[in-house]
N, C-alpha and C positions, 0 to 999 in steps of 0.2 A: 475772802469772797464768799458770799452767801447766795445760794440759788433758791428762789421761792417758786410757788405755783406749780410744783411737780404733782402730777396726778397719780391716783391709784385706780386700779380697775380689776376686773375679774381675771385679768391676765397675769396677776402678780406671782402666780406659781412659777417657780424657777424653770427655765427652759429644759434643763436636763431631766427634771422630773416628768415633764410633759412627754418628752421623747421616750422615756422608759415605759410610761403607761401606753403610749400609742404603739410601741413595738411589741409589747407583751413580754412577760417575764421569761418565757421559754426561748426567746430569740436573742442571739448574741449580738451585742453592739458591734457594728463594723462600719467604719468610715469609708465612703464611696470614693476613695482616692488612693492611689498607690502609696504605700508607706515609704517615706523618703529614707535614704541611708543615714545612719546616725552621724556619719562624718560630715553631713551637710548642715548641721546645726549644733548649737550648744544650749544647755539648759542651766539656768541659774535660779536656784530655789530660794524661797523665803527672803526676798529682798525687802527690807523695811521701807515703806513709803510714808508712814505716818503713825500717829498714836491716837488712841481713844481711851475713854475712862475704863474700858474693859480690857485694854492691852494694846499690843502692837498691831499695826495694819501691815500685812505682808503681800507680796506678789511674786509670782513665778514668771521668769523672763525666758522666752525661747528666742534665741538670736541666731542669725546666720553664722556659719563657722568662720568666715573670713570677713575682713573689712572692719571699719571703726563705727560709723553711724549709718543707720538704715531707716527707711520709712518705717513707722511704728504703728502697730494696730492694737488698740485696747479691746479686749473682749469683755463686753459688759454683761456679766452673768451674776445673778444673785446667788452667791456661793462664797464660802470662806473655808480656811483650813485646807485640808487635803482635797476637799470637794471642788475647790477652785480649778484644779487640774484634773477634773473627771475625764473619763475616756473620750468623750465627744470633743470637749474643748482642747484637751491635750493633742488630739489628732489634728484639729484645725491649726493649733499653734505650731506643731512640727511641720505641717505642710507649708504654711506661709513663711516660716523661718528658712526652710529649704529653698524657697523661691526669692529670698532676698529681703524679707520683711521681718522686723523684730516684733514678736507677739508678747503682749502683757496679759497675764491672767491674775487679776487683783482680788483681794478680799473685798467683797461687796455684800454687806449683811442686810437681811430683809428689812429690819426696822431703821437702819441708818444708811441705806444705800446712797442717798444724796450726799450726806456728809462725808461718807467714805470716798465717793467720787471726787468731791471738792478737794479732799486731802490729796488724792492722786493727781488731780489737775495742778495743784500748787507744787507738788513734788516735781512733776515732770517739767513744769514751766521754768524751774530753777536748775534743772539737771544739766550738768556740764561734763560728766564723765564719758568715757568711751567703752569701758569694759562691758557694759550691758548692751551696746549696739543701738542705743536709742538716739533718734534724731528728734529733738524737741520741736523743731520747726517743720516737721512732716508727720504729724500725728493724726491718725484716723481712728474711728470707733465702730465696732461691730456690735449689733444686738440682734437676737433672734427670738421669735415667738413672744412669750409673755414679757420678756425683758424689754421689748420695744416700748411698752406702755410707760416705762420710766426713762429709758434712754433717749427716745426721740425728743421729748420736751426738754431734756437736759442739754442736748447738743444744739437745739434751736434757740436756747437762751443765749443772747448775745455776749454774755459774760463767759461763755465757754470758748474763749479765744484760742485756746490750745488746739482745739479740734479743727482740722483743715478739711476733712470730708468724713462722711459717715455711710455705713452700710446697714440696711435694715432688712432682715429676712422674715417673711411670713408672720407679721404681727402688726398691730395697730395701736394708736395712741390718740389722746385728745390734744391736738395742736391746731391753732387757728392762724398763727402768723409764722411764716417761714423766712429764714435768713436768705438774703440774696447772695451771700458770700460763702455758702456752705453746700458744696456738691453732695448730693445724697443718691446712693444707688438703692432702689427699693426692689427687692426680689420677691416675686409672688408665685406661689405654687398653685398651678391651675386646678389641681385635684384636692386642694385644701377645703376646709369647711366653708360653705357659702357665706356665712356670717363674717368669717375672717377676711375673705376676699372682698366682700362688700366694704368692710372697713378700710382696707388698703386702697380700693378704688376711690373711695371718698377722699382719703388723705391726698392721694396723688392728684386728683382733680382739683382740689383746693390749692395745692402747691402750684400747679400749672396755671391756675387762674391768677396767681401772683407773679408769674414768670420766674418762679424759683428754680434753681438748677437741680431739678430732680429727674433722675433717669429711672424708668420702670423696666425691669427685666422680668418678663413673664415666662415661666417655665410651664407650658401647658400640661405636660404629663407628670409634673412634680407633686408629690405628696408633702404634707407638713413634715418637716425634718427630712427632706429628701436626701440630705447628705448621708443618711443611714438607711433610708427606706427605698431609695432608687439607686441601686448600685449599677449605674450604666454611664455611657459616654456623655449623655446630656448633663447629668449631675456634675461630672468632672469638668465639663465645659463651663458651666455656671460658676464653679469654684475658680476656674482659671480667669474668667471674666471679672470676678470679684477682686482677685489679686491684682489684675492689671488696672482695674479702676482705682484701687488704693494707691498704687505706684504713680499712676498718671496724675491723679487729682491732688496729691500731696507734693508733687514736684514744684520747685520754685518757679519755673517758667509758666506752668499752668496757673499757679496762684497769682502770679503777676498779671497774666492776661485776664483772669477773672476780676481782679480789682480794677483794672482799666475799664472794663465794660459795665461795672456795677451800676453807675448812675443812670446810664441809658436803659439798662435792664429793669431797674426800679421804675423808671418812667413808663416803660412799656407795660409793666405789671399793673400800674395804676389804670392804664387804659383798659387792659383786659378785665380788671375788676370793676370797671365803671366809675372809677374815682377820677373823673375828668378834670376837676379843679386842681387836684394835686398833680395830675399829669401835665396840665398846661404850665403850672409853675415850674415843674422839673424840666420840661422841654425848653421853656424860656431861658432858663439858666444855661442849658446845654448849647442852645443856638447862639447865645451871646459869646460863647467861647469858640464856636466853629460856624460862623455865619455862612460859609461857602459849602457847608455840608447839606446838599439839597434833600437827601433822604431824611435827615434829621429835621429839617424845616417843614417837610411834608407832614411828618408825625406831629410836629408842633401845631400846624394848622388843623389837623384832624382832632387833636386834643382840645383846641379852642372851640371847634365845632361841637364836640361832645359836651363842653362846658357851657354851651349856648351863648358863647361870645361870638355871635354870627358876623358882626361887622369886622372884628379883629381877624376872624378866620378867613373871611373873604379877602381882606387886604393882604394877609400873610400868604395865602395861596396864589394870589395874583403875582407875587414876586417870583414864582416858580415857572412862569410861562417860558417855554423854549429852553428849559434846563435839562431836557432829555429824560424826564420821568414818564412812566407809563400813561397812556392816554386816559384810561379809566382810573388809574390810581390817583391822578390829579384832578381829572375833569369831574368825576362824580362828587367827591367831597366839596370841591370848589362850587359846583352848581348848587348843591344843597345849602352851603353856607351863604352864598349870595342871594339865593331865593328867600331864605329866612331873614336875611338882612333887609329884604324888600327891594333888591335890585333885580327885577325879573329879566331885564335885558341881558345883564351879565350872566344870569343863570342859564338862559337859552344859549348864549354864546359859548359857554363852557360845554354844554351838551353838544353843540355843533362841532366842537373841537375834537370830539371822540369819533373816529371813523365808524361808519355804519356797522362793519363786521364786529366791532368791539362794543357797540352801544347796547346795553341790556334792554330788552323789550319791557321788562318789569318796571322800568323807570316811568313808563307811560301811566301806570296805575299807582305810582308812589304818591301817598297822601301829601307829601311835601310840595309836589308840583300840581296839586289839585287846582289852585287858583289860576293856573295858566293852561289847564288841560284843553280848553276850547280855542286857544289861540292857534291860528293857522300855522305859524312857524314852529310851534311846539308839535302839533300833529304831524307836520311834514317830516319831523325827525324819525317817525316810526311807521310811516306809510310804506306799503309794498313789502312788508316783512312778515 
């Protein structure tokens, strides 16, 4: 498996280095979460997961003390050797392992991070043992700060099939297309640098415009690297929410539900992104398999309207009369579709079907209805309001 198109940016500095600079050399690193008892986890050092021309690729595994296989979280950090288990990431790994998640801290070298990740991906995809506590069917990935610039494009690559969900902390990346089958938790520190947060805001907005399964967790009082800089209950709560997100989104039941809804989610994403032709085609296929799903058929009619297939939209929405849909939800798009089809009588009839209290006044000045604005029956719809 070869992954291309991975970007580089000014964020390539390793996360740990950024944290050290931001904290200052005189301040001791302290993770803002209670240190778990050693009896709650086990550490397996220097597990070989691959080879490179320069030697073996190793990882440290922090696993829960009991059980066989557990949800597994890869910490994507540009570090290798002893540095892969630096105090910050080792603290994260101990905490999640004590909470029932196996943590992996792998060798990921600056110049070969993508290749190293691919080797790890291939190793875990074939892993069948139990001693390391890894569940290859429930793998998530965490990246923070500068590491996000590499990690987010990697996990959004459809060939990263191993990764079932991802967590991105206070960092940005160049990504234009988001997977509809990859839940992402994006954590934003409200007191981070404005440029960083603007980048996050842009990424999340783009993802939502595609109806991608992205969750934004905004920590208003959080600094960059809040896990060390904000030693308070809010930080601990965000860490708890992150752990719960990984457990929930990697679970088989959640993944099954996500897959069941993917096709309709994609269709809705096409509408949100203004790709109405693609949306109409996607909804047509969905309606063919569930013709009695009236909500689905309404979305299909609206997609046809957006694609300027006015006649088809008018005819499709006509099928939904008396099916219990909202007066405005059905009446407004149907009126617009029939109006642009050229059936002005049908358009007025649809508007009349909307009770006065639900009929928006702004429709009177809607340019679509300008050709009938002077008709008495149209004016009557809005008189006395």
